[in-house]
C-alpha positions in Angstrom: 5.6 -19.1 13.9 6.4 -18.8 17.6 4.5 -15.5 18.1 1.5 -16.8 16.3 1.5 -20.0 18.5 1.6 -17.9 21.7 -1.2 -15.7 20.4 -3.4 -18.8 19.6 -2.7 -20.3 23.0 -3.6 -17.0 24.7 -7.0 -17.0 22.9 -7.8 -20.6 23.9 -6.8 -19.9 27.6 -8.9 -16.7 27.6 -11.9 -18.7 26.3 -11.5 -21.5 28.9 -11.1 -19.1 31.8 -14.1 -17.0 30.7 -16.3 -20.2 30.4 -15.2 -21.4 33.9 -15.9 -18.0 35.4 -19.4 -17.7 33.9 -20.1 -21.3 35.0 -19.1 -20.5 38.6 -21.3 -17.3 38.6 -24.3 -19.3 37.2 -23.9 -22.0 39.9 -23.6 -19.4 42.6 -26.8 -17.7 41.4 -28.7 -21.0 41.4 -27.9 -21.7 45.1 -30.8 -20.7 47.4 -30.1 -19.1 50.8 -31.6 -21.7 53.1 -31.8 -22.0 56.9 -31.2 -25.1 58.9 -34.3 -27.4 59.2 -34.0 -27.2 63.0 -34.6 -23.4 62.8 -37.7 -24.0 60.6 -38.9 -26.7 63.0 -38.6 -24.4 66.0 -40.6 -21.7 64.2 -43.2 -24.2 63.4 -43.4 -25.4 67.0 -43.6 -21.7 68.3 -46.6 -21.2 65.9 -44.9 -18.4 63.9 -45.6 -19.9 60.5 -48.8 -19.0 58.7 -48.4 -21.0 55.4 -46.0 -23.7 54.1 -45.2 -24.6 50.5 -43.7 -28.1 50.1 -41.7 -29.5 47.2 -39.7 -32.6 46.7 -36.6 -31.1 48.3 -37.5 -27.8 49.8 -39.9 -26.3 52.3 -40.9 -22.6 51.9 -42.6 -21.1 55.0 -44.3 -17.8 55.2 -44.1 -16.1 58.7 -47.0 -14.5 60.5 -44.7 -11.7 61.6 -41.3 -10.6 60.1 -38.2 -11.7 62.0 -35.8 -9.3 63.6 -33.6 -9.3 60.4 -36.7 -8.4 58.3 -37.3 -11.8 56.7 -40.9 -12.7 55.9 -40.3 -16.2 54.8 -37.7 -18.9 55.3 -36.6 -21.8 53.0 -35.1 -25.1 54.2 -34.3 -28.4 52.8 -36.7 -31.1 53.8 -35.8 -33.7 56.4 -37.7 -36.9 57.2 -40.2 -36.1 60.0 -39.1 -39.0 62.1 -35.5 -38.1 61.9 -36.4 -34.5 62.6 -38.2 -35.4 65.9 -35.3 -37.5 67.0 -32.8 -34.8 66.4 -35.0 -32.2 68.0 -35.3 -34.3 71.1 -31.5 -34.6 71.2 -31.2 -30.8 70.9 -29.0 -31.1 67.8 -28.8 -28.5 65.1 -29.6 -30.2 61.8 -30.3 -29.3 58.1 -31.0 -31.1 54.8 -28.8 -31.1 51.7 -30.4 -30.9 48.2 -28.6 -32.9 45.6 -28.5 -31.4 42.1 -29.8 -33.5 39.2 -27.9 -34.1 36.0 -30.1 -31.5 34.2 -29.2 -28.7 36.6 -25.5 -29.6 36.4 -25.7 -29.6 32.6 -27.5 -26.3 32.6 -24.9 -24.7 34.8 -22.3 -25.4 32.1 -24.4 -24.8 29.0 -25.9 -21.4 29.9 -22.6 -19.7 30.9 -20.9 -21.0 27.8 -23.7 -19.8 25.6 -23.6 -16.3 27.3 -19.8 -16.2 26.8 -20.1 -17.1 23.1 -22.8 -14.5 22.6 -20.7 -11.7 24.2 -17.5 -12.8 22.3 -19.4 -13.0 19.0 -20.9 -9.5 19.5 -17.4 -8.1 20.2 -15.8 -10.0 17.4 -18.5 -8.9 14.9 -17.7 -5.3 15.6 -14.0 -6.0 14.6 -14.9 -8.0 11.5 -15.0 -11.5 13.1 -17.6 -13.5 14.9 -18.6 -17.1 15.4 -19.0 -17.6 11.7 -15.6 -16.3 11.0 -14.1 -18.6 13.6 -15.8 -21.7 12.1 -14.9 -20.6 8.5 -11.4 -19.3 9.2 -9.8 -21.5 6.6 -12.5 -20.8 4.0 -11.9 -18.5 1.1 -13.3 -14.9 1.4 -13.6 -14.6 -2.4 -16.7 -12.7 -3.6 -18.4 -14.9 -6.2 -20.3 -13.2 -9.0 -22.5 -15.5 -11.1 -22.8 -15.2 -14.9 -25.8 -12.9 -14.6 -24.2 -10.7 -11.9 -21.1 -9.8 -14.0 -22.7 -7.2 -16.2 -19.4 -5.6 -17.3 -18.2 -6.2 -20.8 -15.5 -5.0 -23.1 -17.9 -2.2 -24.3 -17.5 -0.7 -20.8 -13.7 -0.6 -21.1 -11.9 1.9 -23.2 -8.5 3.3 -23.7 -6.7 0.0 -23.3 -7.2 -1.6 -26.7 -4.0 -3.6 -26.7 -4.8 -5.2 -23.4 -8.4 -6.0 -24.5 -7.0 -7.8 -27.6 -4.8 -9.9 -25.4 -7.7 -10.8 -23.1 -10.1 -11.6 -26.0 -8.1 -14.8 -26.6 -8.9 -15.9 -23.0 -12.6 -15.2 -23.6 -12.4 -17.3 -26.8 -10.7 -20.2 -24.9 -13.4 -20.1 -22.2 -16.3 -20.0 -24.7 -15.0 -22.7 -27.1 -12.0 -24.5 -25.6 -12.2 -27.4 -28.1 -11.8 -25.3 -31.2 -8.9 -23.3 -29.8 -7.0 -26.4 -28.5 -7.3 -28.4 -31.8 -3.7 -27.6 -32.7 -2.3 -28.4 -29.3 -2.4 -24.9 -27.8 -3.3 -24.7 -24.2 -4.9 -21.8 -22.3 -2.5 -19.7 -20.2 -2.7 -20.7 -16.5 -2.2 -17.3 -15.2 -2.4 -13.7 -16.6 -0.9 -10.8 -14.7 -2.2 -7.3 -15.3 0.5 -4.8 -14.6 0.1 -1.0 -14.5 -0.2 2.1 -12.4 -3.2 2.6 -10.0 -6.5 3.6 -11.6 -5.8 2.3 -15.1 -8.6 -0.2 -15.2 -7.0 -3.6 -14.3 -9.9 -4.7 -12.1 -12.4 -3.5 -14.7 -10.7 -5.5 -17.4 -10.9 -8.7 -15.3 -14.6 -8.2 -14.7 -15.1 -7.5 -18.4 -13.4 -10.8 -19.3 -15.8 -12.7 -16.9 -18.7 -10.8 -18.3 -17.8 -11.5 -21.9 -17.1 -15.2 -21.3 -20.3 -15.6 -19.2 -18.6 -17.6 -16.5 -18.5 -17.3 -12.7 -16.1 -14.7 -11.4 -14.2 -15.2 -8.1 -12.8 -11.9 -6.8 -10.5 -11.6 -3.8 -7.9 -9.2 -2.6 -4.4 -10.4 -1.9 -4.4 -9.1 1.7 -7.5 -11.2 2.5 -5.5 -14.5 2.5 -3.4 -13.6 5.6 -4.8 -13.7 9.1 -3.3 -13.9 12.6 -3.7 -17.7 12.7 -0.8 -19.8 11.2 -1.8 -21.8 8.1 -5.0 -19.9 7.4 -3.7 -18.2 4.2 -2.6 -21.6 2.7 -6.0 -23.1 3.7 -7.8 -20.3 2.0 -5.8 -20.7 -1.2 -6.7 -24.4 -1.3 -10.3 -23.7 -0.6 -10.4 -21.0 -3.4 -9.0 -23.3 -6.0 -11.3 -26.1 -4.9 -14.3 -23.9 -5.3 -13.1 -22.8 -8.7 -12.6 -26.3 -9.9 -16.1 -27.2 -8.9 -17.5 -24.2 -10.8 -15.3 -24.5 -13.9 -15.2 -22.9 -16.3 -14.6 -19.8 -14.3 -12.2 -16.9 -13.6 -10.2 -16.3 -10.3 -9.2 -12.7 -9.9 -6.6 -11.8 -7.2 -6.3 -8.0 -6.8 -3.2 -6.4 -5.3 -1.2 -9.6 -5.8 1.9 -7.9 -4.3 0.2 -8.3 -0.8 0.4 -12.1 -1.3 3.2 -12.7 -3.7 6.0 -10.5 -2.3 9.4 -12.0 -2.9 10.4 -14.4 -0.2 13.1 -12.9 2.1 11.8 -9.3 1.7 9.7 -9.6 4.9 12.8 -9.4 7.1 12.4 -10.5 10.7 8.9 -9.2 11.1 6.3 -11.5 12.6 4.0 -13.1 10.0 6.7 -13.4 7.4 6.6 -17.2 7.6 2.8 -17.2 7.3 3.0 -15.1 4.1 5.6 -17.4 2.7 3.5 -20.5 3.4 0.6 -18.8 1.7 2.7 -18.0 -1.4 4.1 -21.5 -1.5 0.6 -22.9 -1.5 -0.4 -20.6 -4.4 2.7 -21.7 -6.3 1.7 -25.4 -5.7 -1.9 -24.7 -6.8 -0.7 -23.1 -10.0 1.5 -26.1 -10.7 -1.2 -28.6 -9.9 -4.4 -27.4 -11.8 -5.1 -28.4 -15.3 -5.9 -25.5 -17.7 -8.1 -27.7 -19.8 -10.8 -27.7 -17.1 -11.3 -24.0 -17.8 -10.0 -22.2 -14.7 -8.2 -19.0 -15.5 -6.2 -17.1 -12.9 -6.1 -13.3 -13.4 -4.1 -11.1 -11.1 -3.4 -7.4 -10.9 -0.6 -5.4 -9.3 1.0 -2.0 -9.6 4.3 -3.2 -7.9 5.7 -5.9 -10.2 9.2 -5.3 -9.0 8.5 -6.8 -5.5 6.8 -10.0 -6.8 8.6 -13.4 -6.2 10.4 -14.5 -9.4 9.0 -18.1 -8.9 5.5 -16.6 -9.3 6.3 -14.9 -12.6 8.0 -17.8 -14.4 6.4 -19.5 -17.4 3.9 -22.2 -16.4 2.5 -20.1 -13.6 1.8 -16.6 -14.8 2.3 -17.3 -18.5 1.4 -13.9 -19.7 1.9 -10.4 -18.5 -0.3 -7.6 -19.9 0.7 -4.0 -19.4 -2.2 -1.7 -18.6 -0.6 1.8 -18.9 -2.0 5.3 -18.6 -3.9 6.0 -21.8 -2.7 8.4 -24.6 -4.8 11.2 -26.0 -7.0 8.9 -28.1 -7.4 6.5 -25.2 -8.4 9.3 -22.9 -11.0 10.4 -25.5 -12.4 6.9 -25.7 -12.6 6.6 -21.9 -14.3 10.0 -21.6 -16.9 8.9 -24.2 -17.9 6.1 -21.8 -18.2 8.4 -18.8 -19.8 11.3 -20.7 -22.8 9.1 -21.5 -23.9 9.5 -17.8 -24.1 13.3 -17.8 -25.8 16.1 -19.9 -23.0 17.5 -22.0 -23.0 21.0 -23.5 -22.6 21.2 -27.4 -19.5 23.3 -26.9 -17.6 20.4 -25.3 -16.5 17.0 -26.7 -14.3 14.2 -25.6 -11.3 15.2 -27.8 -11.1 18.7 -26.2 -11.3 17.4 -22.7 -8.7 14.7 -23.5 -6.3 17.5 -24.6 -6.7 19.0 -21.1 -5.8 15.8 -19.2 -2.3 14.5 -20.1 -1.2 11.8 -17.7 -4.6 11.1 -16.3 -5.6 7.5 -15.7 -9.0 6.0 -16.2 -10.0 6.6 -12.6 -8.8 10.2 -12.8 -11.0 10.8 -15.8 -14.0 9.3 -14.1 -13.4 11.6 -11.2 -12.9 14.5 -13.5 -16.3 14.0 -15.2 -18.0 13.8 -11.8 -16.2 17.0 -10.6 -17.3 18.9 -13.7 -20.9 17.7 -13.4 -20.9 18.8 -9.7 -19.5 22.3 -10.7 -22.2 22.7 -13.3 -24.9 21.6 -10.8 -23.5 24.1 -8.3 -23.9 27.0 -10.7 -27.4 25.7 -11.7 -26.5 25.1 -15.3 -28.6 23.0 -17.7 -25.6 21.1 -19.1 -21.9 20.6 -18.4 -19.7 22.9 -20.5 -16.0 22.9 -21.4 -15.4 25.6 -18.8 -16.7 23.2 -16.1 -14.1 20.6 -17.3 -11.3 23.2 -17.3 -12.2 24.3 -13.7 -12.4 20.6 -12.7 -8.9 19.9 -14.1 -7.6 22.8 -12.1 -9.4 21.5 -9.0 -8.0 18.0 -9.5 -4.4 19.2 -10.2 -4.0 22.2 -7.9 -6.8 21.7 -5.4 -9.9 23.9 -4.7 -9.7 27.7 -4.7 -9.0 29.4 -1.4 -10.5 32.8 -2.1 -11.0 33.6 1.6 -7.3 33.0 2.4 -6.0 36.4 3.5 -2.6 37.4 1.9 -1.0 40.7 2.5 -0.5 43.0 -0.5 3.3 42.6 -0.6 3.0 38.8 -0.8 0.4 39.1 -3.5 2.7 41.3 -5.5 5.6 38.7 -5.1 3.3 35.9 -6.2 2.1 37.9 -9.3 5.7 38.6 -10.4 6.7 35.0 -9.6 3.9 33.4 -11.7 4.4 35.8 -14.6 8.0 35.0 -14.5 7.2 31.3 -15.2 4.7 32.3 -18.0 7.0 34.8 -19.8 10.0 32.4 -19.8 7.8 29.6 -21.1 6.4 31.9 -23.9 10.0 32.9 -24.9 11.1 29.2 -25.4 9.4 28.0 -28.6 9.5 24.2 -27.8 7.7 24.6 -24.5 4.1 23.6 -23.9 1.6 26.6 -24.3 0.4 28.4 -21.2 -3.3 28.0 -20.7 -3.8 29.9 -17.5 -2.1 32.0 -14.9 -3.7 32.7 -11.5 -2.7 34.2 -8.2 -5.8 32.8 -6.4 -4.5 30.4 -3.6 -5.3 26.7 -4.1 -4.9 23.6 -2.1 -2.7 23.3 0.9 0.0 25.8 0.1 -0.1 27.0 -3.5 -0.4 30.8 -3.5 -0.7 30.8 -7.3 -0.1 28.6 -10.3 0.8 28.6 -14.0 -0.9 26.0 -16.0 0.8 24.5 -19.0 -0.9 21.9 -21.3 1.0 19.8 -23.9 -0.5 19.8 -27.4 0.4 16.1 -27.8 1.6 13.1 -25.8 5.4 12.9 -25.5 7.5 9.8 -24.7 11.0 11.0 -25.5 12.8 14.3 -24.6 16.0 15.8 -25.8 18.7 17.5 -23.7 17.7 20.9 -25.0 14.0 20.3 -24.1 14.9 19.2 -20.6 17.0 22.4 -20.2 14.1 24.4 -21.3 11.9 22.8 -18.7 14.4 23.6 -15.9 14.6 27.1 -17.2 10.8 27.6 -16.9 10.8 26.1 -13.4 13.4 28.6 -12.4 11.5 31.5 -14.0 9.7 32.3 -10.8 12.9 32.5 -8.7 14.6 34.6 -11.4 11.6 37.0 -11.3 11.8 37.4 -7.5 15.5 38.1 -7.7 15.2 40.6 -10.6 12.3 42.6 -9.1 12.7 42.3 -5.3 16.5 41.7 -5.2 16.2 38.7 -3.0 14.6 35.2 -3.2 11.7 33.9 -1.2 10.5 30.5 0.0 7.9 30.4 -2.7 10.2 28.7 -5.2 11.0 25.7 -3.0 9.0 23.2 -5.0 10.3 24.6 -8.3 13.9 24.2 -7.1 13.3 20.6 -6.0 11.8 19.6 -9.4 14.6 21.5 -11.3 17.3 19.8 -9.3 15.8 16.3 -9.7 15.5 16.9 -13.4 19.1 18.0 -13.7 20.3 15.1 -11.6 18.5 12.7 -13.8 20.1 14.3 -16.9 23.5 13.8 -15.4 23.3 10.4 -13.6 20.6 8.5 -15.5 20.4 9.8 -19.0 24.1 10.3 -19.7 23.6 13.9 -21.0 26.7 15.4 -19.4 29.7 15.2 -21.7 32.2 15.4 -18.9 30.8 12.2 -17.3 30.4 10.3 -20.5 27.6 7.9 -21.7 27.1 6.2 -18.4 24.5 5.9 -15.7 25.3 6.4 -12.0 22.0 5.8 -10.3 19.5 2.9 -10.1 16.1 3.5 -11.7 13.2 3.9 -9.3 10.1 1.7 -9.5 8.2 2.3 -12.7 4.7 2.4 -11.3 5.1 3.8 -7.8 7.7 6.4 -8.3 8.0 7.3 -4.7 11.4 8.0 -2.9 12.5 5.4 -0.5 10.5 2.5 -2.1 13.7 0.7 -3.2 17.0 1.3 -1.4 19.3 3.3 -3.8 22.7 1.6 -4.0 25.6 4.0 -4.7 26.8 3.2 -8.2 29.7 5.7 -8.3 32.8 6.5 -6.4 33.1 9.6 -4.1 35.1 11.4 -6.8 32.4 10.7 -9.5 29.7 11.7 -7.1 31.5 15.0 -6.5 31.6 15.5 -10.3 27.9 14.7 -10.5 27.0 17.3 -7.9 29.1 19.9 -9.7 27.5 19.1 -13.0 24.0 19.4 -11.5 24.8 22.7 -9.9 26.2 23.9 -13.3 23.1 22.9 -15.2 20.7 24.6 -12.6 22.9 27.7 -12.5 23.0 27.9 -16.3 19.2 27.6 -16.5 18.7 30.3 -13.8 21.0 32.7 -15.7 19.1 32.0 -18.9 15.7 32.7 -17.2 17.2 35.9 -15.7 18.3 37.1 -19.2 14.9 36.4 -20.7 13.1 38.4 -17.9 15.6 41.2 -18.1 15.1 41.6 -21.8 11.3 41.4 -21.3 11.3 43.5 -18.2 8.7 46.0 -19.4 6.3 43.2 -20.4 7.0 41.4 -17.1 6.3 44.4 -15.0 3.1 45.5 -16.9 1.6 42.1 -17.0 2.3 41.4 -13.3 0.5 44.6 -12.4 -2.5 43.7 -14.5 -2.5 40.2 -13.0 -2.7 41.8 -9.5 -5.9 43.6 -10.6 -7.5 40.7 -12.6 -6.2 37.8 -10.5 -6.5 35.3 -13.4 -5.3 35.4 -17.0 -7.1 33.0 -19.4 -5.7 31.7 -22.6 -7.3 34.6 -24.5 -5.7 37.1 -22.1 -2.3 35.5 -22.6 -2.3 35.5 -26.4 -1.2 39.1 -26.8 1.4 38.7 -24.1 2.8 35.7 -25.9 3.0 37.6 -29.2 4.8 40.5 -27.5 7.3 38.1 -25.9 8.0 36.2 -29.1 8.5 39.5 -31.0 11.7 39.7 -29.0 12.8 36.2 -30.1 16.4 37.3 -30.3 16.4 37.5 -26.6 15.2 34.0 -25.9 18.4 32.1 -26.6 
């Protein structure tokens, strides 16, 4: 709180100092450069004045000839003529003094202050503030959508049928609360939508408001917190006050983790106290409002692990709804919604495209449809074909093609053998996903080539043998380099990292190593943002056990490498011939790969 207090004091002092400075400048500007009345009187006596303008306080005299300093007129404050004659007779230098009226004094303060406010407002508006934001600093920034503005409905949401069913209850409560409360049930106070980014949490919230036909208050969690202490709590109070006056309605807080982070996680950073005050006010509002008035709080987050436990208890967020990445049927349903907006070729349908996009979220699919339409437009086609979607998938996954990137012939040869190494090892293992495409055209930032595998169905469980097969395929490129060129290159760096991580998970998380038993030795990472370093990993094993884990990981990776080497050695002729053909053709399609797959599988005895 101390730092915020000093910041506020600094703003006030700056404002006061600026106003005083402008007032002083205004007063100085209003002062006229006058001469003593005695000087004016002498000029008058010497017949050097041609014309005189007289006001209540001043005398402005125009001279017949300019003075030595170039002045053509003089201004002096009026003095009573009788007094002037007496002073002139006494040879005393004299001048008048003009007293400022109350209006001039008031103007000297108002005008500089107004100018200061205008300049400050102009500067603040460029940074997102302004006079209006200062006056409304404690007011909620929620965007309010009236019933007629929320045109989204459940028909616009696909691929999350379970989540829609859960939310339809809320719509029924809002439409007819009396019927649904006749047995004593109450509407949930808060509903938390949890899921990875891009899965449609915000769209679902808008659909609930659209279906219920009630006002929709939408705000981001980060918009509650400002530099001024107490602003976040004031905005929470104002938001709920507005909602009560507009009931029945829906409040939607996106990115709740920005507001509801567990207390104590902020450490010693400034602003931690302010965030906790805002969270405390939210908890108080959730406890205080009556669900029977028809106010529903919806919130969305992709980081539920950092939310404060007090926020998630029953009576606040009563219901948590998982909005996960869609399966194949869900992806097909989402694609049907987005495919309405484009001209689709007869050779493409949502089911085929869904099979190309395992792991894609709703936002990814929307982007994919747009990319495919742009590719079709670029080649001046009349409709968007399946090939456009295939090219768009490659572009989304691997990045755009870099055909103009110059690669020397030796490196192209290494890349060709490397990629065919992946492909042949995958073809030799019957449980692996089929190879759809192999290319040595550079893509993205650093990919010199790629091998595209597409699963035939969504998988949620994997056996030990399947994981070993995947590690073997990852090491197929390195095994090909060693077999043909007798030494490894840096091209397999990403493959090695993924293979090692998979092997370590087998040993330390999945309990798949007999020597270490059915135990886990590492903490699971966050489910929705699986990024290293997000949560500190606490050591769960002793130094001796960690040494065993490292040895087991090395053994698994080495076993997979030797297995890949054996497959490529036994398929050496096929490997060499197909790599040479790939150098000439640059890309193998699924049709080109079919005879290669048959030739590899004909040697099935060598794949074990």
